[in-house]
N, C-alpha and C positions, 0 to 999 in steps of 0.2 A: 504494499500500499504506500502511496506517496502523498505528500502534502506540501503546500507552499509556506505554511507557518509552523513554528515550533509548538505553539499551543494546540493546534489541531493534531499534530503528530503525537504529542503527549497523550491527548485524549484517546486517539485511536489505539495507541500502544497499551494504555491502561485498560481499556475495554477488552482488548484481545487477551491481555494477561489474566483477566478474571474469568475467561471462558474455561470450562472444565477440560477441554482437550489440550490446553496449554498450561495446566497446573504444574507448578514447579519447573517451568521452562522460561528462560529469559527472552523478552521481546525487546529488541534493540531499536534505538532511534539513531539513524545515521544521516549526516548532512553531506550532500554531494555538491561541491563547488562548481562542477561543470554544468550540471542541470539546474542548480540553485533550488533543489527540492530536498525535503526531509523524507527519508524512507523508514518504514516500520516493518521489521521482519524478524524472524528467528535465527537468520544466518548472520553471524557476526563478522563475516569476511569484510575487511577494510581494504580499499584500494588507495592508491597514492592521492587521489583527488577527493577522498572522503574523510570524514571525521566522526568518531563515535561521540554522541552527545550524552547518552545515558541509556538505562534500560529499566523496564518494569518486570518484576517477578511477583506473581500472586497479588498484583495491585499495588506493590510497594516500589517507588521510584528510587533509583540509585544513580547519582551523577558520576560520570567518568571523569577522572582527573588527568 
């Protein structure tokens, strides 16, 4: 899933992390500078033009440092 704003991406990630099929699974929020979109996914693969913002697990947000 992709979003133009960080707030929308956080909302999508939180909702997805609360689904029973994603219980105890991290849902990552990744920003891509090429496309200028935020991506929400279970895949944490980061490419050179992307930056991990944080992730939700069971509805709890953790900021990446």
